[in-house]
VEXVEX-151050 format. One record per residue (C-alpha): residue number from 1; residue in three letters; z, x, y. Coordinates in pm, 1 decimal. Each point is the difference from the previous one (the first is absolute). Example, Ala and Ser with C-alpha at 12.3 -4.5 7.8 and 13.67 -1.06 7.14 Angstrom:
# VEXVEX-151050
REC num residu        w        u        v
REC   1    ALA    780.0   1230.0   -450.0
REC   2    SER    -66.0    137.0    344.0
***
This chain:
# VEXVEX-151050
REC num residu        w        u        v
REC   1    MET    832.8   2176.8   -420.8
REC   2    ALA     22.0   -218.6   -308.0
REC   3    GLU    359.6    -79.9     68.6
REC   4    GLY    -78.0   -108.0    354.0
REC   5    THR   -285.4   -217.7   -128.4
REC   6    SER    237.6   -153.9   -261.9
REC   7    SER    258.1    -75.8    273.6
REC   8    LYS   -268.8   -167.7    213.5
REC   9    THR   -117.5   -205.1   -292.7
REC  10    LYS    354.6   -122.2    -80.1
REC  11    ASN     69.7    -77.5    372.6
REC  12    HIS   -326.6   -198.8      6.9
REC  13    GLN    104.0   -181.2   -315.3
REC  14    PHE    329.0   -126.4    133.8
REC  15    LEU   -144.6    -78.1    345.8
REC  16    LYS   -273.0   -201.3   -167.0
REC  17    GLY    270.8   -192.0   -194.7
REC  18    THR    173.8    -58.0    332.9
REC  19    MET   -316.9   -132.1    167.7
REC  20    ILE    -62.3   -240.0   -294.6
REC  21    LEU    356.9   -136.8      9.4
REC  22    THR     -9.9    -33.1    383.1
REC  23    ILE   -327.6   -197.7    -11.3
REC  24    SER    147.6   -229.6   -272.2
REC  25    SER    322.3    -45.8    200.6
REC  26    ILE   -197.1   -104.3    311.4
REC  27    VAL   -207.2   -249.4   -195.9
REC  28    VAL    308.8   -140.5   -171.1
REC  29    LYS    174.9    -45.1    341.5
REC  30    VAL   -300.7   -166.5    152.5
REC  31    ILE    -28.0   -240.3   -291.5
REC  32    GLY    376.8    -66.1     25.2
REC  33    ALA    -22.0    -72.3    377.9
REC  34    LEU   -281.0   -251.4    -56.8
REC  35    ASN    204.0   -158.1   -272.8
REC  36    TRP    300.0    -75.2    223.7
REC  37    ILE   -227.9   -144.2    267.5
REC  38    ILE   -160.3   -245.1   -248.8
REC  39    LEU    320.8    -70.1   -197.2
REC  40    SER    196.6    -86.3    308.6
REC  41    ARG   -262.2   -257.7     93.9
REC  42    VAL      6.8   -150.7   -348.7
REC  43    MET    379.1    -14.1    -52.6
REC  44    GLY    153.3     37.0    350.2
REC  45    GLY    317.3    182.1     91.2
REC  46    GLU    219.4   -193.5   -241.1
REC  47    GLY   -224.8     63.8   -298.9
REC  48    ILE    -23.4    372.9     87.7
REC  49    GLY    384.9      5.4     24.6
REC  50    LEU     27.6   -155.3   -355.8
REC  51    TYR   -235.3    268.3   -134.5
REC  52    GLN    190.9    281.3    170.6
REC  53    MET    336.8   -113.0   -136.9
REC  54    GLY   -104.2     86.1   -348.4
REC  55    PHE   -190.9    310.6     87.0
REC  56    PRO    291.6    236.6     79.7
REC  57    ILE    142.9    -76.7   -349.9
REC  58    TYR   -332.4     81.6   -151.9
REC  59    LEU    -24.0    330.4    197.4
REC  60    MET    350.0     98.0   -115.5
REC  61    ALA    -93.4    -71.5   -362.1
REC  62    ILE   -308.6    213.5      4.4
REC  63    THR    186.6    272.1    192.1
REC  64    VAL    265.5     18.3   -267.7
REC  65    SER   -245.5    -30.4   -289.2
REC  66    SER   -273.6    245.4    102.0
REC  67    ALA     45.7    170.7    342.0
REC  68    GLY      5.8    371.3    -44.0
REC  69    ILE   -156.7     -7.1   -343.0
REC  70    PRO   -361.1     69.6    128.2
REC  71    VAL    128.5    302.5    185.6
REC  72    ALA    188.3    119.0   -300.7
REC  73    ILE   -293.6    -41.7   -228.8
REC  74    SER   -230.7    179.3    248.5
REC  75    ILE    237.5    294.4     24.7
REC  76    ILE     35.7     45.8   -381.1
REC  77    THR   -365.9    -64.1    -65.8
REC  78    ALA    -97.0    264.6    259.4
REC  79    GLU    237.9    246.4   -155.5
REC  80    LYS   -154.1    -59.4   -345.6
REC  81    ILE   -355.2     33.3    128.1
REC  82    ALA     90.2    325.8    187.9
REC  83    LYS    119.4    146.0   -335.1
REC  84    GLU   -311.4   -137.7   -174.9
REC  85    ASP    212.9   -224.5   -214.5
REC  86    TYR   -237.7   -291.0     12.2
REC  87    ILE    130.6   -159.6   -318.3
REC  88    GLY    348.0     18.3    165.8
REC  89    ALA   -135.4   -175.0    309.7
REC  90    GLN   -137.4   -278.1   -220.4
REC  91    ARG    341.2    -27.7   -171.9
REC  92    VAL    171.5    -33.9    337.3
REC  93    PHE   -230.6   -294.2     80.5
REC  94    HIS     52.9   -175.0   -337.0
REC  95    VAL    376.6     35.0     23.5
REC  96    SER      9.7   -119.3    361.7
REC  97    TRP   -215.3   -311.7    -53.3
REC  98    ARG    214.1   -107.3   -295.0
REC  99    LEU    315.9     54.4    211.4
REC 100    LEU   -150.7   -194.7    295.3
REC 101    PHE   -121.6   -270.8   -231.2
REC 102    CYS    356.6    -62.4   -108.4
REC 103    THR    164.1     27.5    349.0
REC 104    GLY   -274.7   -219.8    156.2
REC 105    LEU     40.9   -264.0   -266.6
REC 106    PHE    383.8     10.9     30.2
REC 107    PHE      4.8    -41.1    383.2
REC 108    SER   -272.5   -260.2     -8.3
REC 109    LEU    205.1   -209.9   -241.0
REC 110    CYS    312.7     63.9    213.5
REC 111    LEU   -177.5   -144.7    301.7
REC 112    LEU   -143.1   -290.0   -197.5
REC 113    PHE    336.3   -111.9   -154.1
REC 114    GLY    213.9    120.1    295.0
REC 115    ALA   -186.5   -204.0    270.3
REC 116    LYS    222.8   -300.2    -60.0
REC 117    TRP    311.9    206.8     27.6
REC 118    LEU   -119.2    156.3    334.8
REC 119    VAL    -41.6   -353.9    142.5
REC 120    GLU    321.7   -138.2   -139.0
REC 121    TYR    209.9    283.2    132.8
REC 122    HIS   -177.0    -13.8    343.1
REC 123    TRP   -155.8    344.7    -18.2
REC 124    ILE   -311.6   -202.0     91.8
REC 125    ARG    106.5   -245.7    273.1
REC 126    ASP   -282.5   -248.4    -45.7
REC 127    ALA    -19.3   -149.4   -353.5
REC 128    ARG   -370.1    -74.9     54.3
REC 129    ALA    -71.6    373.7    -38.3
REC 130    TYR     91.0    -29.3   -372.9
REC 131    TYR   -359.6    -54.5   -110.1
REC 132    SER   -121.0    290.1    212.7
REC 133    ILE    236.5    239.1   -181.2
REC 134    ILE   -115.5   -137.1   -335.4
REC 135    ALA   -366.1     59.5    102.5
REC 136    LEU     71.5    358.5     97.8
REC 137    ALA    165.5     90.3   -332.2
REC 138    PRO   -321.0     95.4   -192.3
REC 139    ALA   -107.3    234.1    285.4
REC 140    VAL    313.9    218.5    -67.3
REC 141    PHE   -134.0     75.3   -356.2
REC 142    PHE   -354.9     79.5    109.0
REC 143    VAL    101.8    206.4    307.3
REC 144    THR    248.4    204.2   -206.1
REC 145    PHE   -247.3     55.4   -292.0
REC 146    LEU   -286.9    114.0    229.3
REC 147    ALA    231.0    260.6    162.1
REC 148    SER    -38.9    216.3   -317.9
REC 149    PHE   -384.7     14.7     40.1
REC 150    ARG     23.9     76.6    373.8
REC 151    GLY    249.8    281.8    -54.8
REC 152    TYR   -208.8    150.1   -283.4
REC 153    PHE   -324.3     -3.1    202.3
REC 154    GLN    182.7    146.2    299.1
REC 155    GLY    127.3    280.9   -225.2
REC 156    TRP   -356.4     91.1    -76.3
REC 157    GLN    -61.3    -13.4    385.1
REC 158    ILE   -253.5   -284.5    -55.2
REC 159    MET     71.6   -254.9    271.5
REC 160    THR   -298.8   -229.0    -26.9
REC 161    PRO    153.4   -224.0   -273.2
REC 162    THR    312.2    -45.8    202.6
REC 163    ALA   -205.7    -87.4    314.5
REC 164    CYS   -233.8   -238.5   -179.8
REC 165    SER    287.4   -182.0   -180.9
REC 166    GLU    191.5    -36.7    328.8
REC 167    ILE   -301.6   -160.9    166.6
REC 168    THR    -70.0   -225.4   -297.8
REC 169    GLU    368.8   -101.0    -21.0
REC 170    GLN     13.4    -87.3    362.2
REC 171    SER   -326.5   -186.5      8.8
REC 172    VAL     73.8   -212.8   -304.9
REC 173    ARG    358.8    -57.7    127.6
REC 174    VAL   -121.0   -123.7    332.4
REC 175    VAL   -278.9   -224.9   -134.6
REC 176    THR    240.2   -148.4   -264.7
REC 177    MET    276.9    -52.7    255.7
REC 178    ILE   -225.1   -192.5    240.1
REC 179    VAL   -179.5   -205.6   -274.4
REC 180    PHE    324.4    -99.9   -182.8
REC 181    ALA    189.4    -69.1    323.3
REC 182    TYR   -281.0   -231.1    111.7
REC 183    MET    -28.1   -162.0   -342.6
REC 184    PHE    379.4    -72.0    -29.8
REC 185    LEU     55.4    -94.1    369.8
REC 186    PRO    -55.4   -378.2    -61.8
REC 187    TYR    304.8     15.7   -241.2
REC 188    GLY    220.0    142.5    279.4
REC 189    LEU     89.7    334.3    155.9
REC 190    THR    227.3     85.7   -298.8
REC 191    TYR   -297.2     15.3   -233.0
REC 192    ALA   -239.5    152.4    261.5
REC 193    ALA    245.2    294.1     33.3
REC 194    ALA     30.6     27.2   -376.6
REC 195    GLY   -390.5     -1.2    -20.2
REC 196    ALA    -11.2    279.3    256.3
REC 197    SER    255.1    200.9   -197.4
REC 198    MET   -224.9    -20.2   -308.8
REC 199    GLY   -238.2    237.7    181.0
REC 200    ALA    222.4    294.9    -53.7
REC 201    GLY    -24.2    -25.9   -376.7
REC 202    ALA   -374.7    -70.9     -1.3
REC 203    GLY    -67.8    297.6    224.8
REC 204    ALA    217.3    242.2   -205.8
REC 205    PHE   -173.6   -118.4   -316.8
REC 206    CYS   -341.8     73.6    138.1
REC 207    GLY    116.3    334.7    135.3
REC 208    LEU    118.3     81.5   -348.9
REC 209    ILE   -336.1    -89.6   -144.6
REC 210    VAL   -170.8    232.8    245.2
REC 211    LEU    231.2    290.7    -99.0
REC 212    CYS    -60.3    -66.2   -367.4
REC 213    ALA   -370.9     10.9     62.4
REC 214    PHE     31.6    339.5    174.6
REC 215    TYR    215.7    127.0   -278.6
REC 216    ARG   -273.0    -92.2   -258.3
REC 217    LYS   -264.0    156.1    221.7
REC 218    LEU    203.6    332.5     39.1
REC 219    LYS    119.0      8.7   -364.8
REC 220    LYS   -297.8    221.7    -92.2
REC 221    ARG     83.4    252.3    277.8
REC 222    PHE    365.3      6.2   -113.9
REC 223    HIS   -111.8     61.4   -366.6
REC 224    LEU   -231.4    287.7    110.3
REC 225    GLU    293.3    158.6    194.0
REC 226    SER    228.7    -29.5   -303.6
REC 227    LEU   -245.8    231.3   -185.5
REC 228    LYS    127.5    274.5    235.0
REC 229    GLN    360.2    -71.9   -111.0
REC 230    ASN    248.0    287.6     41.1
REC 231    ALA     89.3     86.2   -360.5
REC 232    ASN    345.5    106.1    109.7
REC 233    ALA     94.2   -333.1    157.0
REC 234    VAL    300.8   -162.1   -168.0
REC 235    ILE     -4.5   -372.9    -77.6
REC 236    GLU    273.6   -152.5    220.1
REC 237    PRO    217.5   -272.4   -171.3
REC 238    ALA    -45.9   -343.1    144.0
REC 239    TRP    362.2    -31.3     97.8
REC 240    ASP    -19.3    324.0    199.1
REC 241    ILE   -301.9   -137.2    191.3
REC 242    ILE    192.3   -321.7     73.9
REC 243    LYS    302.4    185.2    125.1
REC 244    ARG   -217.7    219.5    228.8
REC 245    LEU   -189.6   -304.7    129.2
REC 246    ILE    331.2   -174.9     88.6
REC 247    LYS    147.6    314.4    155.6
REC 248    LEU   -303.0     44.4    229.6
REC 249    ALA    -56.1   -378.4     60.5
REC 250    LEU    357.6   -104.1     79.9
REC 251    PRO     13.1    180.7    336.8
REC 252    VAL   -337.2   -137.6    103.5
REC 253    SER    109.9   -352.1    -90.6
REC 254    MET    321.1     56.6    208.1
REC 255    SER   -211.2    101.3    299.3
REC 256    SER   -212.9   -309.6    -47.1
REC 257    LEU    317.7   -214.5      1.0
REC 258    MET    114.1    180.9    319.6
REC 259    LEU   -270.9   -178.6    208.6
REC 260    PRO    120.3   -358.5    -65.9
REC 261    ILE    358.9    116.4     29.7
REC 262    VAL    -58.4    147.6    343.8
REC 263    SER   -205.4   -303.8    105.8
REC 264    ASN    289.1   -228.6    -97.6
REC 265    LEU    239.6    222.4    193.8
REC 266    ASP   -226.6    -26.7    301.4
REC 267    LEU      9.6   -376.7    -40.3
REC 268    LEU    376.0      8.8      4.4
REC 269    ILE     53.8    242.4    278.1
REC 270    VAL   -281.8    -20.6    260.3
REC 271    PRO     11.3   -368.3    107.9
REC 272    ALA    378.1      2.2      9.8
REC 273    ARG      8.9    322.2    215.9
REC 274    LEU   -273.9   -141.2    228.0
REC 275    GLU    236.3   -294.3     67.9
REC 276    VAL    272.9    255.9     85.9
REC 277    ALA   -249.6    155.8    245.2
REC 278    GLY    -10.4   -334.5    176.5
REC 279    PHE   -303.0   -168.8   -155.1
REC 280    SER     17.9   -358.4   -118.6
REC 281    VAL    -43.8    -85.1   -365.0
REC 282    SER   -356.2   -119.3     64.3
REC 283    GLN    -82.7    317.6    204.1
REC 284    ALA    150.7    221.1   -273.9
REC 285    THR   -216.7   -165.5   -264.3
REC 286    THR   -318.5     41.9    210.7
REC 287    LEU     78.6    367.9     63.3
REC 288    PHE     73.2     59.1   -366.5
REC 289    GLY   -342.1   -153.8    -81.7
REC 290    TYR   -168.1    226.2    255.4
REC 291    LEU    137.7    306.1   -187.0
REC 292    THR    -40.3   -102.4   -362.2
REC 293    GLY   -300.3   -228.4     20.5
REC 294    MET   -209.6    183.9    254.9
REC 295    ALA    109.6    360.5     59.5
REC 296    VAL     84.8    104.9   -362.8
REC 297    PRO   -323.7   -140.6   -150.2
REC 298    LEU   -206.7    197.0    254.0
REC 299    VAL    184.5    316.2   -110.1
REC 300    ASN    -52.8    -73.4   -368.7
REC 301    LEU   -371.0    -66.6     70.8
REC 302    SER    -31.7    332.9    170.7
REC 303    THR    141.6    189.6   -299.4
REC 304    ILE   -229.7   -139.0   -268.7
REC 305    LEU   -164.6    342.2    -46.9
REC 306    THR    328.9    193.9    -19.8
REC 307    ALA    130.1   -246.9   -257.2
REC 308    ALA   -312.1     57.2   -212.0
REC 309    LEU     34.1    378.8     56.2
REC 310    ALA    348.7    -12.4   -144.4
REC 311    ILE   -125.7   -165.1   -322.8
REC 312    SER   -278.7    260.8    -37.8
REC 313    LEU    237.3    287.5     69.2
REC 314    VAL    237.8    -75.9   -287.6
REC 315    PRO   -228.0    101.5   -294.9
REC 316    ALA   -165.0    276.0    205.7
REC 317    ILE    329.7    164.9     82.4
REC 318    SER    131.2    -57.2   -355.7
REC 319    GLU   -300.7    180.0   -145.6
REC 320    SER     50.5    303.5    224.2
REC 321    ARG    370.0      1.6    -80.7
REC 322    THR    -59.5     -5.6   -371.9
REC 323    LEU   -233.6    296.3     38.5
REC 324    ASN    254.8    187.7    226.7
REC 325    ASP   -271.0      9.7    260.2
REC 326    LEU    212.6     28.2    318.4
REC 327    ALA   -313.9     85.9    206.6
REC 328    GLY   -167.8   -323.5   -119.8
REC 329    ILE    316.9   -208.4     91.0
REC 330    LYS      4.2    154.4    346.1
REC 331    GLU   -369.6    -58.2     44.5
REC 332    ARG     12.9   -367.0    -93.9
REC 333    THR    315.2    -47.5    208.4
REC 334    LYS   -159.5    162.8    297.3
REC 335    THR   -312.3   -211.3    -35.2
REC 336    ALA    198.3   -325.0    -43.6
REC 337    PHE    213.4     62.1    314.6
REC 338    ARG   -302.6    106.1    207.1
REC 339    VAL   -186.2   -321.9   -100.0
REC 340    ALA    312.7   -212.3     65.7
REC 341    ALA     44.1    152.2    349.7
REC 342    ILE   -371.1    -29.6     92.8
REC 343    ILE     16.9   -373.4    -81.4
REC 344    THR    352.8   -110.5    107.0
REC 345    ILE     51.3    187.3    321.0
REC 346    PRO   -298.8   -161.7    180.9
REC 347    CYS    106.0   -337.5   -152.9
REC 348    SER    343.8     43.7    153.6
REC 349    VAL   -145.2     81.8    343.3
REC 350    GLY   -262.4   -274.0    -27.4
REC 351    LEU    247.2   -272.8    -88.0
REC 352    PHE    229.6    108.9    280.8
REC 353    VAL   -275.8    -18.9    258.3
REC 354    LEU   -141.1   -324.1   -138.6
REC 355    GLY    339.0   -153.4    -63.7
REC 356    GLU      9.8   -235.3    291.6
REC 357    LYS   -357.7   -117.0    -58.7
REC 358    VAL     59.2    -59.0   -374.7
REC 359    ALA    320.7   -196.2     75.9
REC 360    GLY   -161.9   -222.2    272.8
REC 361    MET   -359.7    -49.1   -119.8
REC 362    ILE     18.3     19.6   -377.6
REC 363    TYR    356.4   -135.5    -75.7
REC 364    ASN     21.8   -210.9    317.3
REC 365    ALA    359.2    134.9     33.5
REC 366    PRO     31.7    237.2    301.4
REC 367    GLY    373.7     32.1    -80.9
REC 368    ALA    -89.8    192.4   -316.2
REC 369    ALA   -140.1    297.9    192.9
REC 370    PRO    325.5    202.0     27.4
REC 371    ALA     61.7    -25.0   -377.8
REC 372    ILE   -363.0     86.0    -78.7
REC 373    GLN    -10.5    298.5    228.8
REC 374    THR    331.1    139.7   -127.1
REC 375    MET    -97.0    -51.3   -365.5
REC 376    SER   -331.3    178.2     66.9
REC 377    ILE    193.7    333.0    -12.6
REC 378    GLY    100.8    -89.8   -356.0
REC 379    ILE   -362.7     18.0   -133.7
REC 380    PHE      0.2    382.8     -3.1
REC 381    LEU    352.1     17.0   -141.9
REC 382    LEU    -66.8   -262.7   -268.9
REC 383    GLY   -318.6    184.4    -92.3
REC 384    LEU    200.9    326.1    -46.8
REC 385    HIS    257.6   -181.5   -202.8
REC 386    GLN   -261.7   -156.1   -235.9
REC 387    VAL   -179.7    333.3    -58.3
REC 388    SER    314.4    197.3    -39.3
REC 389    THR    128.5   -255.4   -251.7
REC 390    GLY   -322.0     36.9   -204.8
REC 391    ILE     35.4    375.8      2.6
REC 392    LEU    363.5     -9.5   -118.5
REC 393    GLN    -84.6   -246.1   -273.6
REC 394    GLY   -279.2    230.2   -113.1
REC 395    LEU    243.8    287.6    -11.6
REC 396    GLY    207.2   -217.0   -243.3
REC 397    ARG    277.3    -53.6    257.3
REC 398    THR    -28.7   -373.5      6.1
REC 399    SER    370.8    -55.6     85.1
REC 400    ILE      2.6    208.1    318.7
REC 401    PRO   -204.0   -254.2    211.2
REC 402    VAL    238.2   -275.4   -113.3
REC 403    TYR    309.6    186.9    126.8
REC 404    ASN   -180.4     74.1    322.2
REC 405    MET   -101.7   -361.2     41.9
REC 406    ILE    366.5   -103.3    -53.2
REC 407    LEU    116.1    241.1    271.6
REC 408    ALA   -278.2   -110.5    229.3
REC 409    GLY     87.0   -365.8    -66.0
REC 410    ALA    360.4     67.3     88.7
REC 411    CYS   -110.4    161.7    318.9
REC 412    LYS   -221.4   -303.7     82.3
REC 413    VAL    290.7   -238.1    -63.5
REC 414    PHE    226.3    200.3    232.8
REC 415    LEU   -260.7     10.6    278.2
REC 416    ASN   -100.5   -360.9    -52.1
REC 417    TRP    362.0   -111.3     50.4
REC 418    ASN     51.7    208.0    313.0
REC 419    LEU   -339.0     14.1    177.7
REC 420    THR   -111.2   -364.1    -53.6
REC 421    ALA    323.4   -126.4    162.8
REC 422    VAL    -87.6    197.9    323.7
REC 423    SER   -139.1   -260.2    240.5
REC 424    THR   -250.7    238.6    167.4
REC 425    LEU   -140.9     87.3   -342.3
REC 426    GLY     19.4   -316.8   -213.0
REC 427    ILE   -279.2     -8.4   -254.9
REC 428    LYS   -120.6    346.8    113.1
REC 429    GLY    336.5    129.6   -130.9
REC 430    SER    -79.4   -135.3   -344.9
REC 431    ALA   -351.6    139.1     19.8
REC 432    TRP    148.8    341.6     85.2
REC 433    ALA    225.8    -34.9   -304.7
REC 434    THR   -297.2    -64.6   -225.9
REC 435    VAL   -182.2    309.4    144.5
REC 436    ALA    310.5    203.4    -57.6
REC 437    ASP      7.0   -125.7   -357.2
REC 438    PHE   -355.7    128.5    -59.1
REC 439    GLY     78.8    323.5    176.1
REC 440    VAL    322.7     85.2   -181.4
REC 441    ALA   -155.5    -69.1   -342.6
REC 442    ALA   -309.1    211.9     87.6
REC 443    ILE    204.1    295.5    134.6
REC 444    LEU    221.3     -1.5   -306.3
REC 445    ASN   -301.9     -7.9   -231.6
REC 446    LEU   -160.6    287.0    190.0
REC 447    PHE    317.9    199.5    -44.6
REC 448    PHE     -8.9    -30.1   -370.2
REC 449    ILE   -371.6     68.6    -14.5
REC 450    TYR     72.5    330.9    182.1
REC 451    LYS    284.2     69.2   -240.0
REC 452    TYR   -220.1    -30.9   -313.0
REC 453    THR   -336.5    110.3    126.1
REC 454    ASP     72.1    218.2    307.3
REC 455    PHE   -249.7   -226.0    193.2
REC 456    SER     62.2   -102.3    356.8
REC 457    LEU   -206.3   -215.2    238.8
REC 458    PRO   -260.5    203.7    199.2
REC 459    ILE    127.4    -63.0    361.5
REC 460    ILE   -311.7    138.5    170.0
REC 461    GLY   -218.0   -246.4   -184.9
REC 462    LEU    232.2   -289.4     95.0
REC 463    VAL     -8.1    110.7    365.4
REC 464    LYS   -380.2      5.9      3.4
REC 465    THR    -15.0   -345.6   -157.6
REC 466    ALA    258.8   -132.6    241.1
REC 467    ILE   -195.6    134.5    305.3
REC 468    ALA   -320.9   -156.0   -119.7
REC 469    ALA    181.2   -331.2    -61.1
REC 470    GLY    162.4     20.1    337.4
REC 471    ALA   -333.1     60.7    177.4
REC 472    MET   -138.8   -298.6   -196.4
REC 473    GLY    287.9   -209.7    116.2
REC 474    VAL    -64.4     93.3    365.4
REC 475    ALA   -372.5    -85.7    -34.8
REC 476    VAL     79.1   -332.0   -157.1
REC 477    LYS    262.9    -91.9    263.7
REC 478    GLY   -261.8     81.0    273.8
REC 479    PHE   -256.5   -212.0   -168.3
REC 480    LEU    241.3   -294.7    -35.9
REC 481    SER     93.4     12.6    368.8
REC 482    VAL   -372.7      8.2    114.1
REC 483    THR   -100.6   -282.9   -236.6
REC 484    SER    309.6   -219.6     23.5
REC 485    ALA   -216.2   -306.0     61.5
REC 486    TRP   -180.6     27.0   -332.0
REC 487    GLY    255.5   -187.3   -201.5
REC 488    ALA     -0.7     70.7   -375.7
REC 489    TRP   -305.9    221.8     41.9
REC 490    ASN    232.4    223.5    203.1
REC 491    ILE    186.8     95.2   -320.3
REC 492    LEU   -314.6     42.2   -215.2
REC 493    GLY   -153.4    220.2    268.5
REC 494    GLY    310.2    210.8     14.9
REC 495    MET    -14.1     54.9   -374.9
REC 496    VAL   -369.4     99.0     21.0
REC 497    ILE     87.3    251.2    271.4
REC 498    ALA    298.6    137.6   -195.5
REC 499    VAL   -172.8    133.6   -311.8
REC 500    PRO   -263.0    225.0    164.3
REC 501    VAL    241.5    134.5    262.8
REC 502    TYR    262.3     88.3   -262.1
REC 503    CYS   -254.2    155.0   -247.7
REC 504    ILE   -178.6    210.4    269.7
REC 505    ILE    325.6    143.0    143.1
REC 506    LEU    142.7     63.3   -346.8
REC 507    LEU   -318.2    185.3    -97.1
REC 508    ALA      4.0    194.3    322.6
REC 509    LEU    358.6    109.7    -57.5
REC 510    GLY    -69.7    100.7   -353.3
REC 511    GLY    215.5   -267.7   -145.7
REC 512    ILE   -260.6    -73.0   -272.7
REC 513    SER   -176.1    285.3   -173.8
REC 514    GLN   -332.7     12.4   -184.2
REC 515    GLU    194.0     42.3   -327.6
REC 516    ASP    192.2   -320.5     72.2
REC 517    LEU   -321.0   -199.1     36.7
REC 518    GLU   -147.1    165.6   -318.3
REC 519    GLU    295.9   -114.6   -200.0
REC 520    MET     -2.6   -355.7    146.2
REC 521    PRO   -166.5   -248.2   -245.0
REC 522    LEU   -261.7   -259.9     83.7
REC 523    VAL    -33.8     61.3    381.0
REC 524    GLY     85.6    376.4     26.4
REC 525    LYS   -350.9    131.1    -33.9
REC 526    LYS   -142.0   -252.8    249.3
REC 527    LEU    266.2     91.2    253.2
REC 528    LEU    -70.7    367.0    -57.8
REC 529    ASN   -369.2    -44.4     54.5
REC 530    LEU     76.2   -198.3    322.5
REC 531    GLY    226.6    272.2    119.1
REC 532    ARG   -265.7    259.3    -56.4
REC 533    LYS   -252.9   -197.8    198.1
REC 534    VAL    228.2     -0.9    307.6
REC 535    GLY     85.9    369.7    -41.4
REC 536    PHE    353.7     -3.6   -143.6
REC 537    PHE    -75.1    161.8   -334.6
REC 538    LYS   -244.7    263.3   -106.1
REC 539    LYS   -175.5     13.2   -339.0
REC 540    LYS    137.7    267.8   -229.4
***
């Protein structure tokens, strides 16, 4: 009984962390969306273009200097805490922040003094972007340094500091970008873009201050925990910690680099193959915009929760692995995949049904509908990939998702080259290639999860969820056809109809149990009480 209670408590803990990170991600994206609306009005397309020229270099710098380190820190910290080696966990943090202080400072200086070289050798095509790159250099240091704090808190499975720092960082960044862009605009777009770029450093600095404040606040708790220190724990040399951090972080960094690499391959292949399919240069560019600027962002928006789930899973799985708790690993894995399926399957169906309306009424681009509807299938597969990657990282197998991404990327390139050139498919062919990319990576990850944990997806649960989502899709489709004259309210009404239909059918099929709702943080108890009122659950 006690073991079951402990398992429920731990599930509740990582689901609570997931909910916190999901909410923060939504807030960050909303603030970011408002930022681009205002900034585009201040600087116009040319100013935004100058800002964007320096930004990929900045992203590459922080990817090389810090990407993967928070995951590595959270894995090792969770292992130390599971062994009750609290002093060892503190040592990991101290070693990691010193390491990241040095790497952050190094790459920040590289960007600062290398900006002129990037312009002179035409890596940056427009020389006016020079000042934007200079303005972004301090942000590399702060973003890299704060990664050590985020990884440490995540290792303790305390997600609130990460969430608060992300919201603070984005809020300050956006306000600073808009204010400085407006202030420097009278001196020309070159300086306005540089002013906007300064927002990244200001935001990261304020995010770091928030994390430092949380660290001071939680220092007493960490000290009290250290009083329970395992007397048999061995003090690990700093160099051994650094080697382990690099070993775990390097594959994660490589997987982060895979995203821009694949995006650049898309840029090289898709428009060219669309021209082979018979489209003009202008048409090919438009279709490419439909896919990358409209369909893909919708998929990414729909997988905010699974991305947060992956972050929360890493320390939770790492803790169970350290304790040789295979049952705990399976329970967390089962819970994570069930939550992912319950969220992403209806999102896939909903976007497919609403695809034409979204393309026409929201984007004012009816031609984007085929790409959006095809990409909707990728929501479920991307969710599976994100969650399975988090599980494998928690198991300490950080290199496996990278190899799987490389294989999936090769598959995408092959399909992009062949399907996009088919005149009857066009941009749908490229969308199918992206869906296949998600699917292949997810399936390969699932194979290795089964290999190391003997866990496989519960097919019956997926079927129940798919049936409920399908019925929801039929109901929404019917509503849309009846209320076709409502305009934009047509879409909002469809969304309002979708949620209760999906939930009621899923409950009726037994796709959500009373135990699931009891484990769900924040809203679980309210949903359980509502379910009892309508007769779905009985009080124990």
